[in-house]
mmCIF entry with sequence, helices, sheets and N, C-alpha, C, O atoms, coordinates in Angstrom:
data_MODEL
# 
_entry.id   MODEL 
# 
_entity.id                         1 
_entity.type                       polymer 
_entity.pdbx_number_of_molecules   1 
# 
_entity_poly.entity_id                      1 
_entity_poly.type                           'polypeptide(L)' 
_entity_poly.nstd_linkage                   no 
_entity_poly.nstd_monomer                   no 
_entity_poly.pdbx_seq_one_letter_code       MSNSNPNDTKLEQQRSESAKAALKGQTENNHTEDNEAAAERIADNLENAKEDK 
_entity_poly.pdbx_seq_one_letter_code_can   MSNSNPNDTKLEQQRSESAKAALKGQTENNHTEDNEAAAERIADNLENAKEDK 
_entity_poly.pdbx_strand_id                 A 
# 
loop_
_entity_poly_seq.entity_id 
_entity_poly_seq.num 
_entity_poly_seq.mon_id 
_entity_poly_seq.hetero 
1 1  MET n 
1 2  SER n 
1 3  ASN n 
1 4  SER n 
1 5  ASN n 
1 6  PRO n 
1 7  ASN n 
1 8  ASP n 
1 9  THR n 
1 10 LYS n 
1 11 LEU n 
1 12 GLU n 
1 13 GLN n 
1 14 GLN n 
1 15 ARG n 
1 16 SER n 
1 17 GLU n 
1 18 SER n 
1 19 ALA n 
1 20 LYS n 
1 21 ALA n 
1 22 ALA n 
1 23 LEU n 
1 24 LYS n 
1 25 GLY n 
1 26 GLN n 
1 27 THR n 
1 28 GLU n 
1 29 ASN n 
1 30 ASN n 
1 31 HIS n 
1 32 THR n 
1 33 GLU n 
1 34 ASP n 
1 35 ASN n 
1 36 GLU n 
1 37 ALA n 
1 38 ALA n 
1 39 ALA n 
1 40 GLU n 
1 41 ARG n 
1 42 ILE n 
1 43 ALA n 
1 44 ASP n 
1 45 ASN n 
1 46 LEU n 
1 47 GLU n 
1 48 ASN n 
1 49 ALA n 
1 50 LYS n 
1 51 GLU n 
1 52 ASP n 
1 53 LYS n 
# 
_struct_asym.id          A 
_struct_asym.entity_id   1 
# 
_struct_conf.conf_type_id            HELX_P 
_struct_conf.id                      HELX_P1 
_struct_conf.pdbx_PDB_helix_id       AA1 
_struct_conf.beg_label_comp_id       THR 
_struct_conf.beg_label_asym_id       A 
_struct_conf.beg_label_seq_id        9 
_struct_conf.pdbx_beg_PDB_ins_code   ? 
_struct_conf.end_label_comp_id       ASP 
_struct_conf.end_label_asym_id       A 
_struct_conf.end_label_seq_id        52 
_struct_conf.pdbx_end_PDB_ins_code   ? 
_struct_conf.beg_auth_comp_id        THR 
_struct_conf.beg_auth_asym_id        A 
_struct_conf.beg_auth_seq_id         9 
_struct_conf.end_auth_comp_id        ASP 
_struct_conf.end_auth_asym_id        A 
_struct_conf.end_auth_seq_id         52 
_struct_conf.pdbx_PDB_helix_class    1 
_struct_conf.details                 ? 
_struct_conf.pdbx_PDB_helix_length   44 
# 
_struct_conf_type.id          HELX_P 
_struct_conf_type.criteria    ? 
_struct_conf_type.reference   ? 
# 
loop_
_atom_site.group_PDB 
_atom_site.id 
_atom_site.type_symbol 
_atom_site.label_atom_id 
_atom_site.label_alt_id 
_atom_site.label_comp_id 
_atom_site.label_asym_id 
_atom_site.label_entity_id 
_atom_site.label_seq_id 
_atom_site.pdbx_PDB_ins_code 
_atom_site.Cartn_x 
_atom_site.Cartn_y 
_atom_site.Cartn_z 
_atom_site.occupancy 
_atom_site.B_iso_or_equiv 
_atom_site.pdbx_formal_charge 
_atom_site.auth_seq_id 
_atom_site.auth_comp_id 
_atom_site.auth_asym_id 
_atom_site.auth_atom_id 
_atom_site.pdbx_PDB_model_num 
ATOM 1   N N  . MET A 1 1  ? 127.415 112.730 142.353 1.00 0.00 ? 1  MET A N  1 
ATOM 2   C CA . MET A 1 1  ? 126.300 112.937 141.438 1.00 0.00 ? 1  MET A CA 1 
ATOM 3   C C  . MET A 1 1  ? 125.958 114.422 141.427 1.00 0.00 ? 1  MET A C  1 
ATOM 4   O O  . MET A 1 1  ? 125.714 115.014 142.478 1.00 0.00 ? 1  MET A O  1 
ATOM 5   N N  . SER A 1 2  ? 125.940 115.004 140.277 1.00 0.00 ? 2  SER A N  1 
ATOM 6   C CA . SER A 1 2  ? 125.665 116.440 140.205 1.00 0.00 ? 2  SER A CA 1 
ATOM 7   C C  . SER A 1 2  ? 124.259 116.679 139.690 1.00 0.00 ? 2  SER A C  1 
ATOM 8   O O  . SER A 1 2  ? 123.740 115.930 138.862 1.00 0.00 ? 2  SER A O  1 
ATOM 9   N N  . ASN A 1 3  ? 123.661 117.734 140.198 1.00 0.00 ? 3  ASN A N  1 
ATOM 10  C CA . ASN A 1 3  ? 122.325 118.122 139.740 1.00 0.00 ? 3  ASN A CA 1 
ATOM 11  C C  . ASN A 1 3  ? 122.463 119.100 138.588 1.00 0.00 ? 3  ASN A C  1 
ATOM 12  O O  . ASN A 1 3  ? 123.308 119.995 138.626 1.00 0.00 ? 3  ASN A O  1 
ATOM 13  N N  . SER A 1 4  ? 121.636 118.935 137.563 1.00 0.00 ? 4  SER A N  1 
ATOM 14  C CA . SER A 1 4  ? 121.681 119.884 136.462 1.00 0.00 ? 4  SER A CA 1 
ATOM 15  C C  . SER A 1 4  ? 120.997 121.170 136.881 1.00 0.00 ? 4  SER A C  1 
ATOM 16  O O  . SER A 1 4  ? 120.039 121.159 137.653 1.00 0.00 ? 4  SER A O  1 
ATOM 17  N N  . ASN A 1 5  ? 121.490 122.253 136.374 1.00 0.00 ? 5  ASN A N  1 
ATOM 18  C CA . ASN A 1 5  ? 120.938 123.570 136.694 1.00 0.00 ? 5  ASN A CA 1 
ATOM 19  C C  . ASN A 1 5  ? 119.642 123.763 135.924 1.00 0.00 ? 5  ASN A C  1 
ATOM 20  O O  . ASN A 1 5  ? 119.663 123.727 134.693 1.00 0.00 ? 5  ASN A O  1 
ATOM 21  N N  . PRO A 1 6  ? 118.506 123.968 136.602 1.00 0.00 ? 6  PRO A N  1 
ATOM 22  C CA . PRO A 1 6  ? 117.237 124.138 135.881 1.00 0.00 ? 6  PRO A CA 1 
ATOM 23  C C  . PRO A 1 6  ? 117.199 125.402 135.026 1.00 0.00 ? 6  PRO A C  1 
ATOM 24  O O  . PRO A 1 6  ? 116.327 125.552 134.170 1.00 0.00 ? 6  PRO A O  1 
ATOM 25  N N  . ASN A 1 7  ? 118.143 126.306 135.260 1.00 0.00 ? 7  ASN A N  1 
ATOM 26  C CA . ASN A 1 7  ? 118.202 127.539 134.470 1.00 0.00 ? 7  ASN A CA 1 
ATOM 27  C C  . ASN A 1 7  ? 119.153 127.421 133.280 1.00 0.00 ? 7  ASN A C  1 
ATOM 28  O O  . ASN A 1 7  ? 119.428 128.409 132.599 1.00 0.00 ? 7  ASN A O  1 
ATOM 29  N N  . ASP A 1 8  ? 119.645 126.226 133.038 1.00 0.00 ? 8  ASP A N  1 
ATOM 30  C CA . ASP A 1 8  ? 120.576 126.008 131.938 1.00 0.00 ? 8  ASP A CA 1 
ATOM 31  C C  . ASP A 1 8  ? 119.799 126.035 130.616 1.00 0.00 ? 8  ASP A C  1 
ATOM 32  O O  . ASP A 1 8  ? 119.115 125.071 130.274 1.00 0.00 ? 8  ASP A O  1 
ATOM 33  N N  . THR A 1 9  ? 119.908 127.130 129.887 1.00 0.00 ? 9  THR A N  1 
ATOM 34  C CA . THR A 1 9  ? 119.097 127.290 128.675 1.00 0.00 ? 9  THR A CA 1 
ATOM 35  C C  . THR A 1 9  ? 119.505 126.317 127.574 1.00 0.00 ? 9  THR A C  1 
ATOM 36  O O  . THR A 1 9  ? 118.662 125.902 126.778 1.00 0.00 ? 9  THR A O  1 
ATOM 37  N N  . LYS A 1 10 ? 120.775 125.948 127.515 1.00 0.00 ? 10 LYS A N  1 
ATOM 38  C CA . LYS A 1 10 ? 121.197 125.000 126.486 1.00 0.00 ? 10 LYS A CA 1 
ATOM 39  C C  . LYS A 1 10 ? 120.529 123.644 126.718 1.00 0.00 ? 10 LYS A C  1 
ATOM 40  O O  . LYS A 1 10 ? 120.071 123.003 125.772 1.00 0.00 ? 10 LYS A O  1 
ATOM 41  N N  . LEU A 1 11 ? 120.477 123.217 127.967 1.00 0.00 ? 11 LEU A N  1 
ATOM 42  C CA . LEU A 1 11 ? 119.819 121.954 128.297 1.00 0.00 ? 11 LEU A CA 1 
ATOM 43  C C  . LEU A 1 11 ? 118.330 122.037 127.980 1.00 0.00 ? 11 LEU A C  1 
ATOM 44  O O  . LEU A 1 11 ? 117.759 121.102 127.419 1.00 0.00 ? 11 LEU A O  1 
ATOM 45  N N  . GLU A 1 12 ? 117.712 123.138 128.333 1.00 0.00 ? 12 GLU A N  1 
ATOM 46  C CA . GLU A 1 12 ? 116.290 123.316 128.050 1.00 0.00 ? 12 GLU A CA 1 
ATOM 47  C C  . GLU A 1 12 ? 116.031 123.313 126.552 1.00 0.00 ? 12 GLU A C  1 
ATOM 48  O O  . GLU A 1 12 ? 115.031 122.758 126.097 1.00 0.00 ? 12 GLU A O  1 
ATOM 49  N N  . GLN A 1 13 ? 116.919 123.926 125.784 1.00 0.00 ? 13 GLN A N  1 
ATOM 50  C CA . GLN A 1 13 ? 116.758 123.954 124.325 1.00 0.00 ? 13 GLN A CA 1 
ATOM 51  C C  . GLN A 1 13 ? 116.864 122.545 123.750 1.00 0.00 ? 13 GLN A C  1 
ATOM 52  O O  . GLN A 1 13 ? 116.112 122.184 122.845 1.00 0.00 ? 13 GLN A O  1 
ATOM 53  N N  . GLN A 1 14 ? 117.795 121.748 124.271 1.00 0.00 ? 14 GLN A N  1 
ATOM 54  C CA . GLN A 1 14 ? 117.934 120.368 123.795 1.00 0.00 ? 14 GLN A CA 1 
ATOM 55  C C  . GLN A 1 14 ? 116.673 119.567 124.107 1.00 0.00 ? 14 GLN A C  1 
ATOM 56  O O  . GLN A 1 14 ? 116.202 118.789 123.277 1.00 0.00 ? 14 GLN A O  1 
ATOM 57  N N  . ARG A 1 15 ? 116.134 119.761 125.303 1.00 0.00 ? 15 ARG A N  1 
ATOM 58  C CA . ARG A 1 15 ? 114.897 119.063 125.676 1.00 0.00 ? 15 ARG A CA 1 
ATOM 59  C C  . ARG A 1 15 ? 113.759 119.483 124.761 1.00 0.00 ? 15 ARG A C  1 
ATOM 60  O O  . ARG A 1 15 ? 112.953 118.657 124.333 1.00 0.00 ? 15 ARG A O  1 
ATOM 61  N N  . SER A 1 16 ? 113.701 120.776 124.466 1.00 0.00 ? 16 SER A N  1 
ATOM 62  C CA . SER A 1 16 ? 112.645 121.291 123.601 1.00 0.00 ? 16 SER A CA 1 
ATOM 63  C C  . SER A 1 16 ? 112.753 120.701 122.195 1.00 0.00 ? 16 SER A C  1 
ATOM 64  O O  . SER A 1 16 ? 111.748 120.300 121.609 1.00 0.00 ? 16 SER A O  1 
ATOM 65  N N  . GLU A 1 17 ? 113.957 120.650 121.662 1.00 0.00 ? 17 GLU A N  1 
ATOM 66  C CA . GLU A 1 17 ? 114.159 120.081 120.318 1.00 0.00 ? 17 GLU A CA 1 
ATOM 67  C C  . GLU A 1 17 ? 113.779 118.605 120.311 1.00 0.00 ? 17 GLU A C  1 
ATOM 68  O O  . GLU A 1 17 ? 113.174 118.121 119.354 1.00 0.00 ? 17 GLU A O  1 
ATOM 69  N N  . SER A 1 18 ? 114.132 117.893 121.370 1.00 0.00 ? 18 SER A N  1 
ATOM 70  C CA . SER A 1 18 ? 113.792 116.477 121.461 1.00 0.00 ? 18 SER A CA 1 
ATOM 71  C C  . SER A 1 18 ? 112.281 116.288 121.520 1.00 0.00 ? 18 SER A C  1 
ATOM 72  O O  . SER A 1 18 ? 111.734 115.390 120.880 1.00 0.00 ? 18 SER A O  1 
ATOM 73  N N  . ALA A 1 19 ? 111.613 117.137 122.288 1.00 0.00 ? 19 ALA A N  1 
ATOM 74  C CA . ALA A 1 19 ? 110.159 117.050 122.400 1.00 0.00 ? 19 ALA A CA 1 
ATOM 75  C C  . ALA A 1 19 ? 109.498 117.354 121.064 1.00 0.00 ? 19 ALA A C  1 
ATOM 76  O O  . ALA A 1 19 ? 108.532 116.694 120.681 1.00 0.00 ? 19 ALA A O  1 
ATOM 77  N N  . LYS A 1 20 ? 110.018 118.355 120.351 1.00 0.00 ? 20 LYS A N  1 
ATOM 78  C CA . LYS A 1 20 ? 109.466 118.695 119.032 1.00 0.00 ? 20 LYS A CA 1 
ATOM 79  C C  . LYS A 1 20 ? 109.624 117.527 118.070 1.00 0.00 ? 20 LYS A C  1 
ATOM 80  O O  . LYS A 1 20 ? 108.701 117.209 117.320 1.00 0.00 ? 20 LYS A O  1 
ATOM 81  N N  . ALA A 1 21 ? 110.778 116.893 118.089 1.00 0.00 ? 21 ALA A N  1 
ATOM 82  C CA . ALA A 1 21 ? 111.023 115.758 117.195 1.00 0.00 ? 21 ALA A CA 1 
ATOM 83  C C  . ALA A 1 21 ? 110.082 114.600 117.522 1.00 0.00 ? 21 ALA A C  1 
ATOM 84  O O  . ALA A 1 21 ? 109.572 113.934 116.620 1.00 0.00 ? 21 ALA A O  1 
ATOM 85  N N  . ALA A 1 22 ? 109.856 114.364 118.807 1.00 0.00 ? 22 ALA A N  1 
ATOM 86  C CA . ALA A 1 22 ? 108.954 113.282 119.202 1.00 0.00 ? 22 ALA A CA 1 
ATOM 87  C C  . ALA A 1 22 ? 107.528 113.572 118.754 1.00 0.00 ? 22 ALA A C  1 
ATOM 88  O O  . ALA A 1 22 ? 106.840 112.682 118.255 1.00 0.00 ? 22 ALA A O  1 
ATOM 89  N N  . LEU A 1 23 ? 107.084 114.803 118.930 1.00 0.00 ? 23 LEU A N  1 
ATOM 90  C CA . LEU A 1 23 ? 105.729 115.170 118.508 1.00 0.00 ? 23 LEU A CA 1 
ATOM 91  C C  . LEU A 1 23 ? 105.571 115.075 116.999 1.00 0.00 ? 23 LEU A C  1 
ATOM 92  O O  . LEU A 1 23 ? 104.539 114.624 116.502 1.00 0.00 ? 23 LEU A O  1 
ATOM 93  N N  . LYS A 1 24 ? 106.600 115.504 116.272 1.00 0.00 ? 24 LYS A N  1 
ATOM 94  C CA . LYS A 1 24 ? 106.541 115.431 114.813 1.00 0.00 ? 24 LYS A CA 1 
ATOM 95  C C  . LYS A 1 24 ? 106.424 113.978 114.363 1.00 0.00 ? 24 LYS A C  1 
ATOM 96  O O  . LYS A 1 24 ? 105.661 113.666 113.449 1.00 0.00 ? 24 LYS A O  1 
ATOM 97  N N  . GLY A 1 25 ? 107.174 113.102 114.999 1.00 0.00 ? 25 GLY A N  1 
ATOM 98  C CA . GLY A 1 25 ? 107.096 111.682 114.675 1.00 0.00 ? 25 GLY A CA 1 
ATOM 99  C C  . GLY A 1 25 ? 105.719 111.119 114.950 1.00 0.00 ? 25 GLY A C  1 
ATOM 100 O O  . GLY A 1 25 ? 105.199 110.325 114.165 1.00 0.00 ? 25 GLY A O  1 
ATOM 101 N N  . GLN A 1 26 ? 105.125 111.524 116.061 1.00 0.00 ? 26 GLN A N  1 
ATOM 102 C CA . GLN A 1 26 ? 103.787 111.042 116.396 1.00 0.00 ? 26 GLN A CA 1 
ATOM 103 C C  . GLN A 1 26 ? 102.760 111.511 115.383 1.00 0.00 ? 26 GLN A C  1 
ATOM 104 O O  . GLN A 1 26 ? 101.909 110.726 114.963 1.00 0.00 ? 26 GLN A O  1 
ATOM 105 N N  . THR A 1 27 ? 102.821 112.766 114.985 1.00 0.00 ? 27 THR A N  1 
ATOM 106 C CA . THR A 1 27 ? 101.821 113.280 114.050 1.00 0.00 ? 27 THR A CA 1 
ATOM 107 C C  . THR A 1 27 ? 101.987 112.647 112.677 1.00 0.00 ? 27 THR A C  1 
ATOM 108 O O  . THR A 1 27 ? 100.996 112.379 111.997 1.00 0.00 ? 27 THR A O  1 
ATOM 109 N N  . GLU A 1 28 ? 103.228 112.403 112.259 1.00 0.00 ? 28 GLU A N  1 
ATOM 110 C CA . GLU A 1 28 ? 103.447 111.750 110.971 1.00 0.00 ? 28 GLU A CA 1 
ATOM 111 C C  . GLU A 1 28 ? 102.904 110.325 111.000 1.00 0.00 ? 28 GLU A C  1 
ATOM 112 O O  . GLU A 1 28 ? 102.303 109.869 110.027 1.00 0.00 ? 28 GLU A O  1 
ATOM 113 N N  . ASN A 1 29 ? 103.112 109.622 112.111 1.00 0.00 ? 29 ASN A N  1 
ATOM 114 C CA . ASN A 1 29 ? 102.590 108.257 112.231 1.00 0.00 ? 29 ASN A CA 1 
ATOM 115 C C  . ASN A 1 29 ? 101.071 108.257 112.224 1.00 0.00 ? 29 ASN A C  1 
ATOM 116 O O  . ASN A 1 29 ? 100.454 107.395 111.600 1.00 0.00 ? 29 ASN A O  1 
ATOM 117 N N  . ASN A 1 30 ? 100.465 109.212 112.909 1.00 0.00 ? 30 ASN A N  1 
ATOM 118 C CA . ASN A 1 30 ? 99.001  109.291 112.935 1.00 0.00 ? 30 ASN A CA 1 
ATOM 119 C C  . ASN A 1 30 ? 98.463  109.561 111.542 1.00 0.00 ? 30 ASN A C  1 
ATOM 120 O O  . ASN A 1 30 ? 97.446  108.991 111.147 1.00 0.00 ? 30 ASN A O  1 
ATOM 121 N N  . HIS A 1 31 ? 99.132  110.421 110.799 1.00 0.00 ? 31 HIS A N  1 
ATOM 122 C CA . HIS A 1 31 ? 98.692  110.758 109.443 1.00 0.00 ? 31 HIS A CA 1 
ATOM 123 C C  . HIS A 1 31 ? 98.723  109.513 108.558 1.00 0.00 ? 31 HIS A C  1 
ATOM 124 O O  . HIS A 1 31 ? 97.795  109.272 107.785 1.00 0.00 ? 31 HIS A O  1 
ATOM 125 N N  . THR A 1 32 ? 99.777  108.735 108.673 1.00 0.00 ? 32 THR A N  1 
ATOM 126 C CA . THR A 1 32 ? 99.898  107.505 107.881 1.00 0.00 ? 32 THR A CA 1 
ATOM 127 C C  . THR A 1 32 ? 98.793  106.528 108.245 1.00 0.00 ? 32 THR A C  1 
ATOM 128 O O  . THR A 1 32 ? 98.176  105.925 107.367 1.00 0.00 ? 32 THR A O  1 
ATOM 129 N N  . GLU A 1 33 ? 98.542  106.371 109.548 1.00 0.00 ? 33 GLU A N  1 
ATOM 130 C CA . GLU A 1 33 ? 97.488  105.450 109.974 1.00 0.00 ? 33 GLU A CA 1 
ATOM 131 C C  . GLU A 1 33 ? 96.124  105.913 109.476 1.00 0.00 ? 33 GLU A C  1 
ATOM 132 O O  . GLU A 1 33 ? 95.300  105.093 109.071 1.00 0.00 ? 33 GLU A O  1 
ATOM 133 N N  . ASP A 1 34 ? 95.880  107.228 109.504 1.00 0.00 ? 34 ASP A N  1 
ATOM 134 C CA . ASP A 1 34 ? 94.608  107.761 109.010 1.00 0.00 ? 34 ASP A CA 1 
ATOM 135 C C  . ASP A 1 34 ? 94.457  107.473 107.520 1.00 0.00 ? 34 ASP A C  1 
ATOM 136 O O  . ASP A 1 34 ? 93.373  107.096 107.073 1.00 0.00 ? 34 ASP A O  1 
ATOM 137 N N  . ASN A 1 35 ? 95.518  107.643 106.753 1.00 0.00 ? 35 ASN A N  1 
ATOM 138 C CA . ASN A 1 35 ? 95.470  107.386 105.316 1.00 0.00 ? 35 ASN A CA 1 
ATOM 139 C C  . ASN A 1 35 ? 95.201  105.912 105.028 1.00 0.00 ? 35 ASN A C  1 
ATOM 140 O O  . ASN A 1 35 ? 94.428  105.569 104.133 1.00 0.00 ? 35 ASN A O  1 
ATOM 141 N N  . GLU A 1 36 ? 95.851  105.054 105.800 1.00 0.00 ? 36 GLU A N  1 
ATOM 142 C CA . GLU A 1 36 ? 95.645  103.624 105.592 1.00 0.00 ? 36 GLU A CA 1 
ATOM 143 C C  . GLU A 1 36 ? 94.209  103.229 105.931 1.00 0.00 ? 36 GLU A C  1 
ATOM 144 O O  . GLU A 1 36 ? 93.603  102.420 105.228 1.00 0.00 ? 36 GLU A O  1 
ATOM 145 N N  . ALA A 1 37 ? 93.669  103.794 107.001 1.00 0.00 ? 37 ALA A N  1 
ATOM 146 C CA . ALA A 1 37 ? 92.288  103.486 107.386 1.00 0.00 ? 37 ALA A CA 1 
ATOM 147 C C  . ALA A 1 37 ? 91.322  103.993 106.325 1.00 0.00 ? 37 ALA A C  1 
ATOM 148 O O  . ALA A 1 37 ? 90.345  103.319 105.999 1.00 0.00 ? 37 ALA A O  1 
ATOM 149 N N  . ALA A 1 38 ? 91.588  105.170 105.788 1.00 0.00 ? 38 ALA A N  1 
ATOM 150 C CA . ALA A 1 38 ? 90.720  105.720 104.740 1.00 0.00 ? 38 ALA A CA 1 
ATOM 151 C C  . ALA A 1 38 ? 90.777  104.842 103.494 1.00 0.00 ? 38 ALA A C  1 
ATOM 152 O O  . ALA A 1 38 ? 89.747  104.587 102.869 1.00 0.00 ? 38 ALA A O  1 
ATOM 153 N N  . ALA A 1 39 ? 91.956  104.385 103.133 1.00 0.00 ? 39 ALA A N  1 
ATOM 154 C CA . ALA A 1 39 ? 92.095  103.519 101.956 1.00 0.00 ? 39 ALA A CA 1 
ATOM 155 C C  . ALA A 1 39 ? 91.327  102.212 102.151 1.00 0.00 ? 39 ALA A C  1 
ATOM 156 O O  . ALA A 1 39 ? 90.705  101.705 101.218 1.00 0.00 ? 39 ALA A O  1 
ATOM 157 N N  . GLU A 1 40 ? 91.375  101.676 103.361 1.00 0.00 ? 40 GLU A N  1 
ATOM 158 C CA . GLU A 1 40 ? 90.623  100.442 103.638 1.00 0.00 ? 40 GLU A CA 1 
ATOM 159 C C  . GLU A 1 40 ? 89.124  100.684 103.528 1.00 0.00 ? 40 GLU A C  1 
ATOM 160 O O  . GLU A 1 40 ? 88.401  99.838  103.001 1.00 0.00 ? 40 GLU A O  1 
ATOM 161 N N  . ARG A 1 41 ? 88.644  101.826 104.017 1.00 0.00 ? 41 ARG A N  1 
ATOM 162 C CA . ARG A 1 41 ? 87.202  102.131 103.922 1.00 0.00 ? 41 ARG A CA 1 
ATOM 163 C C  . ARG A 1 41 ? 86.781  102.299 102.467 1.00 0.00 ? 41 ARG A C  1 
ATOM 164 O O  . ARG A 1 41 ? 85.705  101.846 102.077 1.00 0.00 ? 41 ARG A O  1 
ATOM 165 N N  . ILE A 1 42 ? 87.618  102.942 101.668 1.00 0.00 ? 42 ILE A N  1 
ATOM 166 C CA . ILE A 1 42 ? 87.302  103.118 100.256 1.00 0.00 ? 42 ILE A CA 1 
ATOM 167 C C  . ILE A 1 42 ? 87.218  101.755 99.565  1.00 0.00 ? 42 ILE A C  1 
ATOM 168 O O  . ILE A 1 42 ? 86.302  101.502 98.784  1.00 0.00 ? 42 ILE A O  1 
ATOM 169 N N  . ALA A 1 43 ? 88.176  100.888 99.859  1.00 0.00 ? 43 ALA A N  1 
ATOM 170 C CA . ALA A 1 43 ? 88.174  99.552  99.258  1.00 0.00 ? 43 ALA A CA 1 
ATOM 171 C C  . ALA A 1 43 ? 86.928  98.780  99.681  1.00 0.00 ? 43 ALA A C  1 
ATOM 172 O O  . ALA A 1 43 ? 86.311  98.098  98.863  1.00 0.00 ? 43 ALA A O  1 
ATOM 173 N N  . ASP A 1 44 ? 86.559  98.886  100.951 1.00 0.00 ? 44 ASP A N  1 
ATOM 174 C CA . ASP A 1 44 ? 85.343  98.212  101.430 1.00 0.00 ? 44 ASP A CA 1 
ATOM 175 C C  . ASP A 1 44 ? 84.106  98.757  100.728 1.00 0.00 ? 44 ASP A C  1 
ATOM 176 O O  . ASP A 1 44 ? 83.221  97.994  100.340 1.00 0.00 ? 44 ASP A O  1 
ATOM 177 N N  . ASN A 1 45 ? 84.045  100.075 100.565 1.00 0.00 ? 45 ASN A N  1 
ATOM 178 C CA . ASN A 1 45 ? 82.894  100.689 99.890  1.00 0.00 ? 45 ASN A CA 1 
ATOM 179 C C  . ASN A 1 45 ? 82.794  100.234 98.445  1.00 0.00 ? 45 ASN A C  1 
ATOM 180 O O  . ASN A 1 45 ? 81.696  99.981  97.949  1.00 0.00 ? 45 ASN A O  1 
ATOM 181 N N  . LEU A 1 46 ? 83.931  100.128 97.764  1.00 0.00 ? 46 LEU A N  1 
ATOM 182 C CA . LEU A 1 46 ? 83.917  99.656  96.373  1.00 0.00 ? 46 LEU A CA 1 
ATOM 183 C C  . LEU A 1 46 ? 83.432  98.211  96.300  1.00 0.00 ? 46 LEU A C  1 
ATOM 184 O O  . LEU A 1 46 ? 82.657  97.840  95.419  1.00 0.00 ? 46 LEU A O  1 
ATOM 185 N N  . GLU A 1 47 ? 83.907  97.411  97.245  1.00 0.00 ? 47 GLU A N  1 
ATOM 186 C CA . GLU A 1 47 ? 83.479  96.017  97.264  1.00 0.00 ? 47 GLU A CA 1 
ATOM 187 C C  . GLU A 1 47 ? 81.972  95.917  97.500  1.00 0.00 ? 47 GLU A C  1 
ATOM 188 O O  . GLU A 1 47 ? 81.284  95.138  96.840  1.00 0.00 ? 47 GLU A O  1 
ATOM 189 N N  . ASN A 1 48 ? 81.475  96.696  98.428  1.00 0.00 ? 48 ASN A N  1 
ATOM 190 C CA . ASN A 1 48 ? 80.034  96.685  98.723  1.00 0.00 ? 48 ASN A CA 1 
ATOM 191 C C  . ASN A 1 48 ? 79.223  97.178  97.526  1.00 0.00 ? 48 ASN A C  1 
ATOM 192 O O  . ASN A 1 48 ? 78.145  96.655  97.244  1.00 0.00 ? 48 ASN A O  1 
ATOM 193 N N  . ALA A 1 49 ? 79.736  98.169  96.834  1.00 0.00 ? 49 ALA A N  1 
ATOM 194 C CA . ALA A 1 49 ? 79.029  98.698  95.683  1.00 0.00 ? 49 ALA A CA 1 
ATOM 195 C C  . ALA A 1 49 ? 78.949  97.648  94.567  1.00 0.00 ? 49 ALA A C  1 
ATOM 196 O O  . ALA A 1 49 ? 77.932  97.536  93.884  1.00 0.00 ? 49 ALA A O  1 
ATOM 197 N N  . LYS A 1 50 ? 80.022  96.887  94.392  1.00 0.00 ? 50 LYS A N  1 
ATOM 198 C CA . LYS A 1 50 ? 80.017  95.828  93.377  1.00 0.00 ? 50 LYS A CA 1 
ATOM 199 C C  . LYS A 1 50 ? 79.030  94.734  93.751  1.00 0.00 ? 50 LYS A C  1 
ATOM 200 O O  . LYS A 1 50 ? 78.350  94.187  92.883  1.00 0.00 ? 50 LYS A O  1 
ATOM 201 N N  . GLU A 1 51 ? 78.947  94.413  95.032  1.00 0.00 ? 51 GLU A N  1 
ATOM 202 C CA . GLU A 1 51 ? 78.025  93.365  95.489  1.00 0.00 ? 51 GLU A CA 1 
ATOM 203 C C  . GLU A 1 51 ? 76.573  93.813  95.329  1.00 0.00 ? 51 GLU A C  1 
ATOM 204 O O  . GLU A 1 51 ? 75.698  92.984  95.080  1.00 0.00 ? 51 GLU A O  1 
ATOM 205 N N  . ASP A 1 52 ? 76.311  95.095  95.465  1.00 0.00 ? 52 ASP A N  1 
ATOM 206 C CA . ASP A 1 52 ? 74.937  95.615  95.362  1.00 0.00 ? 52 ASP A CA 1 
ATOM 207 C C  . ASP A 1 52 ? 74.415  95.591  93.931  1.00 0.00 ? 52 ASP A C  1 
ATOM 208 O O  . ASP A 1 52 ? 73.202  95.599  93.719  1.00 0.00 ? 52 ASP A O  1 
ATOM 209 N N  . LYS A 1 53 ? 75.301  95.562  92.954  1.00 0.00 ? 53 LYS A N  1 
ATOM 210 C CA . LYS A 1 53 ? 74.853  95.603  91.547  1.00 0.00 ? 53 LYS A CA 1 
ATOM 211 C C  . LYS A 1 53 ? 74.329  94.281  91.078  1.00 0.00 ? 53 LYS A C  1 
ATOM 212 O O  . LYS A 1 53 ? 73.917  94.154  89.925  1.00 0.00 ? 53 LYS A O  1 
# 
């Protein structure tokens, strides 16, 4: 079993790219969830406004 060299810049770059991709995926998912929640609130507000009339 060999230990990877912690000074291996190529390995570090691959880890960095992987981390960036994971973070990008998380932020895109959060954005979608925020949009869906906002759309639900708007729909609820419209429904409430119709009931108030």
